All heavy atoms as a GROMACS GRO file, in nm:
protein
  572
    1GLN      N    1   9.474  12.349   8.658
    1GLN     CA    2   9.461  12.256   8.770
    1GLN      C    3   9.467  12.113   8.718
    1GLN      O    4   9.406  12.079   8.617
    1GLN     CB    5   9.330  12.280   8.842
    1GLN     CG    6   9.304  12.175   8.945
    1GLN     CD    7   9.206  12.222   9.048
    1GLN    OE1    8   9.200  12.339   9.079
    1GLN    NE2    9   9.129  12.130   9.100
    2TYR      N   10   9.541  12.030   8.789
    2TYR     CA   11   9.560  11.891   8.750
    2TYR      C   12   9.516  11.799   8.862
    2TYR      O   13   9.506  11.838   8.978
    2TYR     CB   14   9.707  11.864   8.717
    2TYR     CG   15   9.753  11.931   8.592
    2TYR    CD1   16   9.824  12.051   8.599
    2TYR    CD2   17   9.727  11.877   8.468
    2TYR    CE1   18   9.868  12.114   8.484
    2TYR    CE2   19   9.770  11.939   8.352
    2TYR     CZ   20   9.841  12.057   8.360
    2TYR     OH   21   9.883  12.119   8.247
    3THR      N   22   9.494  11.674   8.825
    3THR     CA   23   9.461  11.571   8.922
    3THR      C   24   9.542  11.447   8.888
    3THR      O   25   9.627  11.451   8.798
    3THR     CB   26   9.309  11.542   8.921
    3THR    OG1   27   9.277  11.453   9.028
    3THR    CG2   28   9.264  11.484   8.788
    4HIS      N   29   9.522  11.339   8.961
    4HIS     CA   30   9.594  11.215   8.933
    4HIS      C   31   9.504  11.095   8.960
    4HIS      O   32   9.398  11.109   9.024
    4HIS     CB   33   9.721  11.206   9.017
    4HIS     CG   34   9.695  11.179   9.162
    4HIS    ND1   35   9.657  11.277   9.249
    4HIS    CD2   36   9.697  11.064   9.232
    4HIS    CE1   37   9.639  11.223   9.369
    4HIS    NE2   38   9.662  11.094   9.361
    5LEU      N   39   9.546  10.981   8.914
    5LEU     CA   40   9.478  10.855   8.941
    5LEU      C   41   9.582  10.760   8.998
    5LEU      O   42   9.692  10.749   8.945
    5LEU     CB   43   9.420  10.797   8.812
    5LEU     CG   44   9.351  10.662   8.826
    5LEU    CD1   45   9.219  10.678   8.902
    5LEU    CD2   46   9.326  10.600   8.690
    6SER      N   47   9.546  10.694   9.108
    6SER     CA   48   9.638  10.596   9.167
    6SER      C   49   9.556  10.479   9.219
    6SER      O   50   9.436  10.491   9.242
    6SER     CB   51   9.720  10.658   9.280
    6SER     OG   52   9.635  10.702   9.384
    7GLY      N   53   9.621  10.366   9.235
    7GLY     CA   54   9.550  10.250   9.287
    7GLY      C   55   9.638  10.128   9.293
    7GLY      O   56   9.759  10.134   9.269
    8LEU      N   57   9.575  10.016   9.326
    8LEU     CA   58   9.642   9.886   9.334
    8LEU      C   59   9.566   9.788   9.246
    8LEU      O   60   9.443   9.783   9.250
    8LEU     CB   61   9.642   9.833   9.478
    8LEU     CG   62   9.724   9.909   9.580
    8LEU    CD1   63   9.693   9.859   9.720
    8LEU    CD2   64   9.873   9.891   9.550
    9ILE      N   65   9.638   9.710   9.168
    9ILE     CA   66   9.578   9.606   9.087
    9ILE      C   67   9.605   9.473   9.158
    9ILE      O   68   9.720   9.438   9.185
    9ILE     CB   69   9.636   9.603   8.944
    9ILE    CG1   70   9.617   9.739   8.876
    9ILE    CG2   71   9.571   9.491   8.862
    9ILE    CD1   72   9.473   9.785   8.863
   10ARG      N   73   9.497   9.404   9.190
   10ARG     CA   74   9.503   9.278   9.265
   10ARG      C   75   9.431   9.169   9.187
   10ARG      O   76   9.336   9.196   9.114
   10ARG     CB   77   9.437   9.292   9.402
   10ARG     CG   78   9.496   9.398   9.489
   10ARG     CD   79   9.626   9.353   9.543
   10ARG     NE   80   9.676   9.447   9.643
   10ARG     CZ   81   9.790   9.431   9.704
   10ARG    NH1   82   9.864   9.326   9.679
   10ARG    NH2   83   9.830   9.519   9.791
   11ASP      N   84   9.472   9.044   9.207
   11ASP     CA   85   9.403   8.932   9.144
   11ASP      C   86   9.290   8.882   9.235
   11ASP      O   87   9.270   8.938   9.343
   11ASP     CB   88   9.502   8.822   9.105
   11ASP     CG   89   9.561   8.748   9.223
   11ASP    OD1   90   9.512   8.764   9.338
   11ASP    OD2   91   9.655   8.670   9.202
   12PRO      N   92   9.215   8.780   9.192
   12PRO     CA   93   9.099   8.735   9.273
   12PRO      C   94   9.133   8.686   9.414
   12PRO      O   95   9.047   8.687   9.501
   12PRO     CB   96   9.039   8.621   9.190
   12PRO     CG   97   9.076   8.654   9.050
   12PRO     CD   98   9.214   8.716   9.060
   13VAL      N   99   9.259   8.647   9.439
   13VAL     CA  100   9.296   8.605   9.575
   13VAL      C  101   9.372   8.715   9.648
   13VAL      O  102   9.439   8.690   9.747
   13VAL     CB  103   9.377   8.472   9.574
   13VAL    CG1  104   9.292   8.358   9.522
   13VAL    CG2  105   9.505   8.485   9.496
   14ASP      N  106   9.361   8.839   9.597
   14ASP     CA  107   9.417   8.960   9.659
   14ASP      C  108   9.570   8.968   9.652
   14ASP      O  109   9.631   9.038   9.731
   14ASP     CB  110   9.368   8.975   9.804
   14ASP     CG  111   9.372   9.120   9.849
   14ASP    OD1  112   9.351   9.210   9.763
   14ASP    OD2  113   9.400   9.146   9.968
   15ALA      N  114   9.630   8.896   9.557
   15ALA     CA  115   9.774   8.909   9.536
   15ALA      C  116   9.801   9.023   9.437
   15ALA      O  117   9.720   9.051   9.349
   15ALA     CB  118   9.831   8.778   9.480
   16ALA      N  119   9.915   9.088   9.452
   16ALA     CA  120   9.953   9.197   9.363
   16ALA      C  121   9.971   9.146   9.220
   16ALA      O  122  10.013   9.032   9.199
   16ALA     CB  123  10.084   9.259   9.411
   17VAL      N  124   9.938   9.232   9.124
   17VAL     CA  125   9.959   9.201   8.982
   17VAL      C  126  10.064   9.300   8.929
   17VAL      O  127  10.030   9.412   8.890
   17VAL     CB  128   9.827   9.210   8.902
   17VAL    CG1  129   9.853   9.177   8.755
   17VAL    CG2  130   9.722   9.117   8.960
   18PRO      N  131  10.192   9.259   8.928
   18PRO     CA  132  10.297   9.348   8.878
   18PRO      C  133  10.298   9.352   8.725
   18PRO      O  134  10.252   9.259   8.659
   18PRO     CB  135  10.425   9.286   8.932
   18PRO     CG  136  10.392   9.141   8.945
   18PRO     CD  137  10.246   9.134   8.979
   19GLU      N  138  10.350   9.462   8.672
   19GLU     CA  139  10.368   9.480   8.527
   19GLU      C  140  10.238   9.469   8.447
   19GLU      O  141  10.240   9.433   8.330
   19GLU     CB  142  10.474   9.383   8.474
   19GLU     CG  143  10.610   9.409   8.536
   19GLU     CD  144  10.718   9.318   8.482
   19GLU    OE1  145  10.699   9.255   8.376
   19GLU    OE2  146  10.823   9.309   8.546
   20ALA      N  147  10.126   9.504   8.508
   20ALA     CA  148  10.001   9.517   8.433
   20ALA      C  149  10.004   9.651   8.362
   20ALA      O  150  10.056   9.749   8.413
   20ALA     CB  151   9.880   9.510   8.527
   21SER      N  152   9.948   9.656   8.243
   21SER     CA  153   9.942   9.778   8.164
   21SER      C  154   9.816   9.856   8.201
   21SER      O  155   9.706   9.801   8.199
   21SER     CB  156   9.939   9.742   8.016
   21SER     OG  157   9.906   9.854   7.938
   22ILE      N  158   9.832   9.983   8.236
   22ILE     CA  159   9.720  10.071   8.268
   22ILE      C  160   9.719  10.181   8.164
   22ILE      O  161   9.819  10.250   8.144
   22ILE     CB  162   9.738  10.138   8.407
   22ILE    CG1  163   9.774  10.038   8.514
   22ILE    CG2  164   9.615  10.222   8.442
   22ILE    CD1  165   9.664   9.955   8.564
   23GLN      N  166   9.606  10.199   8.098
   23GLN     CA  167   9.592  10.309   8.002
   23GLN      C  168   9.469  10.390   8.040
   23GLN      O  169   9.364  10.333   8.072
   23GLN     CB  170   9.576  10.258   7.859
   23GLN     CG  171   9.570  10.373   7.758
   23GLN     CD  172   9.556  10.324   7.616
   23GLN    OE1  173   9.452  10.273   7.579
   23GLN    NE2  174   9.662  10.339   7.540
   24ILE      N  175   9.485  10.522   8.040
   24ILE     CA  176   9.374  10.611   8.073
   24ILE      C  177   9.356  10.708   7.957
   24ILE      O  178   9.454  10.761   7.904
   24ILE     CB  179   9.399  10.683   8.208
   24ILE    CG1  180   9.278  10.766   8.248
   24ILE    CG2  181   9.525  10.763   8.207
   24ILE    CD1  182   9.282  10.814   8.391
   25VAL      N  183   9.231  10.726   7.913
   25VAL     CA  184   9.199  10.812   7.799
   25VAL      C  185   9.088  10.909   7.840
   25VAL      O  186   8.984  10.865   7.890
   25VAL     CB  187   9.152  10.729   7.676
   25VAL    CG1  188   9.117  10.822   7.560
   25VAL    CG2  189   9.257  10.628   7.636
   26ASN      N  190   9.112  11.038   7.818
   26ASN     CA  191   9.008  11.138   7.845
   26ASN      C  192   8.899  11.121   7.740
   26ASN      O  193   8.926  11.126   7.619
   26ASN     CB  194   9.067  11.279   7.839
   26ASN     CG  195   8.968  11.386   7.875
   26ASN    OD1  196   8.863  11.400   7.812
   26ASN    ND2  197   9.001  11.463   7.977
   27GLU      N  198   8.775  11.096   7.783
   27GLU     CA  199   8.666  11.067   7.691
   27GLU      C  200   8.626  11.187   7.607
   27GLU      O  201   8.566  11.170   7.500
   27GLU     CB  202   8.545  11.012   7.768
   27GLU     CG  203   8.571  10.875   7.828
   27GLU     CD  204   8.451  10.818   7.899
   27GLU    OE1  205   8.338  10.870   7.884
   27GLU    OE2  206   8.469  10.719   7.973
   28ASP      N  207   8.658  11.309   7.649
   28ASP     CA  208   8.623  11.429   7.573
   28ASP      C  209   8.732  11.472   7.476
   28ASP      O  210   8.704  11.512   7.364
   28ASP     CB  211   8.592  11.546   7.668
   28ASP     CG  212   8.468  11.520   7.752
   28ASP    OD1  213   8.371  11.462   7.700
   28ASP    OD2  214   8.470  11.556   7.871
   29THR      N  215   8.859  11.463   7.519
   29THR     CA  216   8.969  11.516   7.438
   29THR      C  217   9.049  11.409   7.366
   29THR      O  218   9.124  11.440   7.275
   29THR     CB  219   9.066  11.597   7.525
   29THR    OG1  220   9.133  11.508   7.616
   29THR    CG2  221   8.994  11.707   7.601
   30GLY      N  222   9.040  11.283   7.411
   30GLY     CA  223   9.122  11.177   7.354
   30GLY      C  224   9.263  11.171   7.411
   30GLY      O  225   9.342  11.083   7.374
   31PHE      N  226   9.298  11.264   7.502
   31PHE     CA  227   9.430  11.262   7.565
   31PHE      C  228   9.450  11.128   7.635
   31PHE      O  229   9.361  11.081   7.705
   31PHE     CB  230   9.441  11.376   7.668
   31PHE     CG  231   9.568  11.374   7.746
   31PHE    CD1  232   9.684  11.429   7.693
   31PHE    CD2  233   9.572  11.317   7.872
   31PHE    CE1  234   9.803  11.427   7.766
   31PHE    CE2  235   9.690  11.315   7.946
   31PHE     CZ  236   9.806  11.369   7.892
   32ARG      N  237   9.566  11.068   7.612
   32ARG     CA  238   9.590  10.938   7.675
   32ARG      C  239   9.725  10.933   7.743
   32ARG      O  240   9.818  11.001   7.702
   32ARG     CB  241   9.576  10.823   7.576
   32ARG     CG  242   9.680  10.818   7.467
   32ARG     CD  243   9.654  10.706   7.368
   32ARG     NE  244   9.527  10.724   7.303
   32ARG     CZ  245   9.436  10.626   7.283
   32ARG    NH1  246   9.462  10.504   7.319
   32ARG    NH2  247   9.323  10.652   7.223
   33ARG      N  248   9.730  10.853   7.845
   33ARG     CA  249   9.854  10.831   7.918
   33ARG      C  250   9.853  10.686   7.964
   33ARG      O  251   9.747  10.629   7.989
   33ARG     CB  252   9.862  10.926   8.037
   33ARG     CG  253   9.996  10.915   8.101
   33ARG     CD  254  10.038  11.032   8.181
   33ARG     NE  255  10.066  11.151   8.102
   33ARG     CZ  256  10.066  11.270   8.156
   33ARG    NH1  257  10.037  11.287   8.281
   33ARG    NH2  258  10.096  11.375   8.082
   34SER      N  259   9.971  10.626   7.977
   34SER     CA  260   9.977  10.487   8.021
   34SER      C  261  10.095  10.466   8.114
   34SER      O  262  10.189  10.546   8.118
   34SER     CB  263   9.986  10.393   7.900
   34SER     OG  264  10.103  10.420   7.826
   35THR      N  265  10.087  10.357   8.189
   35THR     CA  266  10.193  10.319   8.281
   35THR      C  267  10.181  10.168   8.304
   35THR      O  268  10.090  10.104   8.253
   35THR     CB  269  10.182  10.397   8.413
   35THR    OG1  270  10.301  10.376   8.490
   35THR    CG2  271  10.060  10.356   8.495
   36THR      N  272  10.273  10.114   8.382
   36THR     CA  273  10.263   9.975   8.426
   36THR      C  274  10.269   9.971   8.578
   36THR      O  275  10.325  10.061   8.641
   36THR     CB  276  10.376   9.887   8.368
   36THR    OG1  277  10.502   9.944   8.404
   36THR    CG2  278  10.366   9.877   8.217
   37THR      N  279  10.212   9.866   8.634
   37THR     CA  280  10.209   9.856   8.780
   37THR      C  281  10.346   9.816   8.834
   37THR      O  282  10.424   9.747   8.767
   37THR     CB  283  10.103   9.754   8.826
   37THR    OG1  284  10.125   9.629   8.763
   37THR    CG2  285   9.963   9.802   8.795
   38ARG      N  286  10.372   9.860   8.955
   38ARG     CA  287  10.496   9.827   9.026
   38ARG      C  288  10.488   9.683   9.077
   38ARG      O  289  10.383   9.618   9.067
   38ARG     CB  290  10.513   9.923   9.144
   38ARG     CG  291  10.522  10.070   9.104
   38ARG     CD  292  10.546  10.158   9.227
   38ARG     NE  293  10.442  10.140   9.328
   38ARG     CZ  294  10.343  10.226   9.352
   38ARG    NH1  295  10.332  10.337   9.282
   38ARG    NH2  296  10.255  10.202   9.447
   39PRO      N  297  10.596   9.632   9.136
   39PRO     CA  298  10.592   9.495   9.191
   39PRO      C  299  10.482   9.473   9.295
   39PRO      O  300  10.431   9.361   9.308
   39PRO     CB  301  10.731   9.478   9.254
   39PRO     CG  302  10.819   9.567   9.171
   39PRO     CD  303  10.732   9.687   9.139
   40ASP      N  304  10.440   9.580   9.365
   40ASP     CA  305  10.332   9.567   9.465
   40ASP      C  306  10.194   9.584   9.403
   40ASP      O  307  10.093   9.587   9.474
   40ASP     CB  308  10.352   9.665   9.580
   40ASP     CG  309  10.334   9.811   9.538
   40ASP    OD1  310  10.318   9.840   9.416
   40ASP    OD2  311  10.335   9.897   9.627
   41GLY      N  312  10.185   9.599   9.269
   41GLY     CA  313  10.057   9.617   9.201
   41GLY      C  314  10.010   9.762   9.198
   41GLY      O  315   9.906   9.792   9.141
   42GLY      N  316  10.086   9.851   9.257
   42GLY     CA  317  10.046   9.992   9.264
   42GLY      C  318  10.084  10.069   9.138
   42GLY      O  319  10.173  10.030   9.064
   43TYR      N  320  10.011  10.178   9.116
   43TYR     CA  321  10.040  10.266   9.003
   43TYR      C  322   9.994  10.407   9.035
   43TYR      O  323   9.908  10.427   9.120
   43TYR     CB  324   9.972  10.217   8.874
   43TYR     CG  325   9.822  10.230   8.880
   43TYR    CD1  326   9.758  10.343   8.831
   43TYR    CD2  327   9.744  10.130   8.937
   43TYR    CE1  328   9.620  10.356   8.838
   43TYR    CE2  329   9.607  10.142   8.944
   43TYR     CZ  330   9.545  10.254   8.895
   43TYR     OH  331   9.409  10.267   8.903
   44VAL      N  332  10.052  10.505   8.965
   44VAL     CA  333  10.011  10.645   8.973
   44VAL      C  334  10.022  10.702   8.832
   44VAL      O  335  10.122  10.682   8.764
   44VAL     CB  336  10.101  10.728   9.068
   44VAL    CG1  337  10.061  10.875   9.064
   44VAL    CG2  338  10.096  10.674   9.208
   45ILE      N  339   9.918  10.772   8.789
   45ILE     CA  340   9.922  10.849   8.664
   45ILE      C  341   9.889  10.992   8.704
   45ILE      O  342   9.779  11.020   8.751
   45ILE     CB  343   9.822  10.796   8.560
   45ILE    CG1  344   9.853  10.649   8.528
   45ILE    CG2  345   9.828  10.881   8.434
   45ILE    CD1  346   9.755  10.585   8.433
   46ALA      N  347   9.988  11.081   8.687
   46ALA     CA  348   9.975  11.219   8.735
   46ALA      C  349   9.952  11.316   8.620
   46ALA      O  350   9.958  11.278   8.503
   46ALA     CB  351  10.100  11.257   8.812
   47ALA      N  352   9.930  11.442   8.656
   47ALA     CA  353   9.915  11.554   8.562
   47ALA      C  354   9.800  11.530   8.463
   47ALA      O  355   9.816  11.546   8.343
   47ALA     CB  356  10.046  11.582   8.490
   48LEU      N  357   9.685  11.492   8.515
   48LEU     CA  358   9.566  11.472   8.434
   48LEU      C  359   9.470  11.589   8.454
   48LEU      O  360   9.452  11.636   8.566
   48LEU     CB  361   9.494  11.342   8.474
   48LEU     CG  362   9.574  11.213   8.458
   48LEU    CD1  363   9.502  11.099   8.527
   48LEU    CD2  364   9.595  11.183   8.310
   49HIS      N  365   9.409  11.634   8.345
   49HIS     CA  366   9.306  11.736   8.358
   49HIS      C  367   9.179  11.672   8.413
   49HIS      O  368   9.148  11.557   8.381
   49HIS     CB  369   9.274  11.798   8.221
   49HIS     CG  370   9.382  11.886   8.170
   49HIS    ND1  371   9.406  12.012   8.219
   49HIS    CD2  372   9.475  11.866   8.074
   49HIS    CE1  373   9.508  12.066   8.156
   49HIS    NE2  374   9.553  11.979   8.067
   50PRO      N  375   9.104  11.743   8.497
   50PRO     CA  376   8.976  11.689   8.544
   50PRO      C  377   8.887  11.655   8.425
   50PRO      O  378   8.893  11.720   8.320
   50PRO     CB  379   8.918  11.804   8.626
   50PRO     CG  380   9.037  11.883   8.670
   50PRO     CD  381   9.133  11.874   8.554
   51GLY      N  382   8.806  11.550   8.441
   51GLY     CA  383   8.715  11.510   8.334
   51GLY      C  384   8.674  11.365   8.348
   51GLY      O  385   8.701  11.301   8.451
   52LEU      N  386   8.610  11.314   8.244
   52LEU     CA  387   8.568  11.174   8.240
   52LEU      C  388   8.670  11.092   8.162
   52LEU      O  389   8.712  11.132   8.053
   52LEU     CB  390   8.430  11.159   8.174
   52LEU     CG  391   8.314  11.218   8.251
   52LEU    CD1  392   8.185  11.201   8.171
   52LEU    CD2  393   8.300  11.153   8.388
   53TYR      N  394   8.707  10.978   8.218
   53TYR     CA  395   8.812  10.895   8.160
   53TYR      C  396   8.766  10.751   8.140
   53TYR      O  397   8.682  10.700   8.215
   53TYR     CB  398   8.936  10.896   8.249
   53TYR     CG  399   9.013  11.024   8.243
   53TYR    CD1  400   8.976  11.133   8.320
   53TYR    CD2  401   9.122  11.038   8.158
   53TYR    CE1  402   9.046  11.253   8.314
   53TYR    CE2  403   9.192  11.157   8.151
   53TYR     CZ  404   9.154  11.264   8.229
   53TYR     OH  405   9.222  11.382   8.222
   54LYS      N  406   8.826  10.688   8.039
   54LYS     CA  407   8.814  10.544   8.018
   54LYS      C  408   8.945  10.484   8.066
   54LYS      O  409   9.053  10.531   8.030
   54LYS     CB  410   8.795  10.515   7.869
   54LYS     CG  411   8.805  10.368   7.833
   54LYS     CD  412   8.799  10.352   7.681
   54LYS     CE  413   8.860  10.221   7.639
   54LYS     NZ  414   8.869  10.213   7.492
   55ILE      N  415   8.935  10.379   8.149
   55ILE     CA  416   9.054  10.313   8.202
   55ILE      C  417   9.055  10.169   8.154
   55ILE      O  418   8.954  10.098   8.164
   55ILE     CB  419   9.055  10.318   8.356
   55ILE    CG1  420   9.054  10.464   8.402
   55ILE    CG2  421   9.174  10.242   8.411
   55ILE    CD1  422   9.033  10.479   8.550
   56THR      N  423   9.171  10.126   8.102
   56THR     CA  424   9.189   9.988   8.056
   56THR      C  425   9.308   9.928   8.128
   56THR      O  426   9.415   9.989   8.135
   56THR     CB  427   9.214   9.984   7.903
   56THR    OG1  428   9.108  10.052   7.837
   56THR    CG2  429   9.222   9.841   7.853
   57VAL      N  430   9.288   9.807   8.184
   57VAL     CA  431   9.394   9.734   8.253
   57VAL      C  432   9.414   9.602   8.181
   57VAL      O  433   9.318   9.526   8.163
   57VAL     CB  434   9.358   9.709   8.402
   57VAL    CG1  435   9.472   9.634   8.472
   57VAL    CG2  436   9.326   9.839   8.473
   58ARG      N  437   9.538   9.575   8.141
   58ARG     CA  438   9.570   9.451   8.069
   58ARG      C  439   9.689   9.381   8.131
   58ARG      O  440   9.785   9.446   8.173
   58ARG     CB  441   9.606   9.480   7.923
   58ARG     CG  442   9.494   9.524   7.837
   58ARG     CD  443   9.539   9.534   7.690
   58ARG     NE  444   9.428   9.566   7.604
   58ARG     CZ  445   9.392   9.688   7.567
   58ARG    NH1  446   9.461   9.792   7.611
   58ARG    NH2  447   9.289   9.708   7.488
   59LYS      N  448   9.683   9.249   8.134
   59LYS     CA  449   9.795   9.167   8.179
   59LYS      C  450   9.776   9.030   8.119
   59LYS      O  451   9.666   8.972   8.130
   59LYS     CB  452   9.799   9.160   8.333
   59LYS     CG  453   9.897   9.061   8.390
   59LYS     CD  454  10.039   9.110   8.384
   59LYS     CE  455  10.131   9.009   8.455
   59LYS     NZ  456  10.267   9.050   8.458
   60GLU      N  457   9.878   8.979   8.054
   60GLU     CA  458   9.869   8.846   7.993
   60GLU      C  459   9.831   8.743   8.099
   60GLU      O  460   9.881   8.746   8.212
   60GLU     CB  461  10.003   8.808   7.930
   60GLU     CG  462   9.995   8.682   7.848
   60GLU     CD  463  10.123   8.653   7.772
   60GLU    OE1  464  10.193   8.748   7.735
   60GLU    OE2  465  10.150   8.534   7.750
   61GLY      N  466   9.736   8.657   8.066
   61GLY     CA  467   9.688   8.556   8.160
   61GLY      C  468   9.568   8.600   8.242
   61GLY      O  469   9.512   8.522   8.318
   62PHE      N  470   9.530   8.729   8.228
   62PHE     CA  471   9.415   8.784   8.300
   62PHE      C  472   9.316   8.843   8.201
   62PHE      O  473   9.354   8.885   8.092
   62PHE     CB  474   9.458   8.896   8.396
   62PHE     CG  475   9.540   8.849   8.512
   62PHE    CD1  476   9.677   8.837   8.501
   62PHE    CD2  477   9.479   8.817   8.633
   62PHE    CE1  478   9.754   8.794   8.608
   62PHE    CE2  479   9.554   8.774   8.740
   62PHE     CZ  480   9.692   8.762   8.728
   63ARG      N  481   9.190   8.849   8.240
   63ARG     CA  482   9.089   8.915   8.158
   63ARG      C  483   9.115   9.066   8.159
   63ARG      O  484   9.148   9.124   8.262
   63ARG     CB  485   8.952   8.883   8.217
   63ARG     CG  486   8.835   8.932   8.135
   63ARG     CD  487   8.703   8.888   8.193
   63ARG     NE  488   8.688   8.942   8.327
   63ARG     CZ  489   8.628   8.880   8.427
   63ARG    NH1  490   8.576   8.762   8.411
   63ARG    NH2  491   8.619   8.936   8.545
   64THR      N  492   9.100   9.129   8.042
   64THR     CA  493   9.116   9.274   8.031
   64THR      C  494   8.998   9.344   8.100
   64THR      O  495   8.884   9.302   8.085
   64THR     CB  496   9.123   9.317   7.884
   64THR    OG1  497   9.240   9.258   7.826
   64THR    CG2  498   9.131   9.468   7.869
   65LEU      N  499   9.028   9.447   8.175
   65LEU     CA  500   8.926   9.524   8.246
   65LEU      C  501   8.915   9.662   8.182
   65LEU      O  502   9.017   9.730   8.164
   65LEU     CB  503   8.965   9.539   8.393
   65LEU     CG  504   8.874   9.626   8.479
   65LEU    CD1  505   8.745   9.552   8.510
   65LEU    CD2  506   8.944   9.666   8.606
   66VAL      N  507   8.794   9.703   8.146
   66VAL     CA  508   8.770   9.836   8.089
   66VAL      C  509   8.658   9.902   8.168
   66VAL      O  510   8.554   9.841   8.192
   66VAL     CB  511   8.729   9.826   7.940
   66VAL    CG1  512   8.704   9.966   7.883
   66VAL    CG2  513   8.835   9.753   7.858
   67ARG      N  514   8.681  10.027   8.208
   67ARG     CA  515   8.579  10.105   8.278
   67ARG      C  516   8.566  10.240   8.210
   67ARG      O  517   8.667  10.307   8.185
   67ARG     CB  518   8.616  10.126   8.426
   67ARG     CG  519   8.614  10.001   8.508
   67ARG     CD  520   8.472   9.953   8.533
   67ARG     NE  521   8.467   9.838   8.619
   67ARG     CZ  522   8.460   9.712   8.579
   67ARG    NH1  523   8.459   9.686   8.450
   67ARG    NH2  524   8.454   9.613   8.663
   68PHE      N  525   8.442  10.282   8.184
   68PHE     CA  526   8.412  10.411   8.123
   68PHE      C  527   8.356  10.505   8.227
   68PHE      O  528   8.302  10.461   8.330
   68PHE     CB  529   8.309  10.396   8.010
   68PHE     CG  530   8.359  10.319   7.892
   68PHE    CD1  531   8.347  10.181   7.885
   68PHE    CD2  532   8.418  10.385   7.785
   68PHE    CE1  533   8.392  10.111   7.775
   68PHE    CE2  534   8.464  10.316   7.675
   68PHE     CZ  535   8.450  10.178   7.670
   69GLY      N  536   8.365  10.635   8.200
   69GLY     CA  537   8.298  10.734   8.283
   69GLY      C  538   8.360  10.752   8.421
   69GLY      O  539   8.290  10.790   8.514
   70ILE      N  540   8.488  10.727   8.433
   70ILE     CA  541   8.557  10.749   8.561
   70ILE      C  542   8.582  10.899   8.574
   70ILE      O  543   8.655  10.958   8.495
   70ILE     CB  544   8.689  10.672   8.570
   70ILE    CG1  545   8.668  10.522   8.544
   70ILE    CG2  546   8.760  10.699   8.702
   70ILE    CD1  547   8.578  10.454   8.643
   71LYS      N  548   8.517  10.960   8.672
   71LYS     CA  549   8.526  11.106   8.688
   71LYS      C  550   8.643  11.143   8.780
   71LYS      O  551   8.650  11.097   8.894
   71LYS     CB  552   8.397  11.161   8.747
   71LYS     CG  553   8.395  11.312   8.755
   71LYS     CD  554   8.264  11.363   8.808
   71LYS     CE  555   8.267  11.514   8.814
   71LYS     NZ  556   8.146  11.568   8.874
   72LEU      N  557   8.732  11.224   8.726
   72LEU     CA  558   8.843  11.277   8.805
   72LEU      C  559   8.824  11.426   8.823
   72LEU      O  560   8.801  11.499   8.727
   72LEU     CB  561   8.977  11.250   8.735
   72LEU     CG  562   9.013  11.104   8.710
   72LEU    CD1  563   9.149  11.095   8.641
   72LEU    CD2  564   9.013  11.024   8.839
   73ASP      N  565   8.828  11.472   8.948
   73ASP     CA  566   8.810  11.614   8.981
   73ASP      C  567   8.944  11.678   9.011
   73ASP      O  568   9.036  11.617   9.053
   73ASP     CB  569   8.719  11.631   9.101
   73ASP     CG  570   8.576  11.590   9.069
   73ASP    OD1  571   8.529  11.616   8.958
   73ASP    OD2  572   8.513  11.529   9.158
   0.00000   0.00000   0.00000
């Protein structure tokens, strides 16, 4: 069984952030996958095993965002 992560990356004034780097790492297995956001700031990372993930979002000119313990079912 697989799951996915999707979302929109927006700046502080709610504008889309295109070409931001999204990296997701399974905290138990170390499995990692990455993508970049579309022109509308959207992204999808598919075929992920359920578990706890660390998500990192990077874009030049913006502060890097890191979140731990993101649970995907």
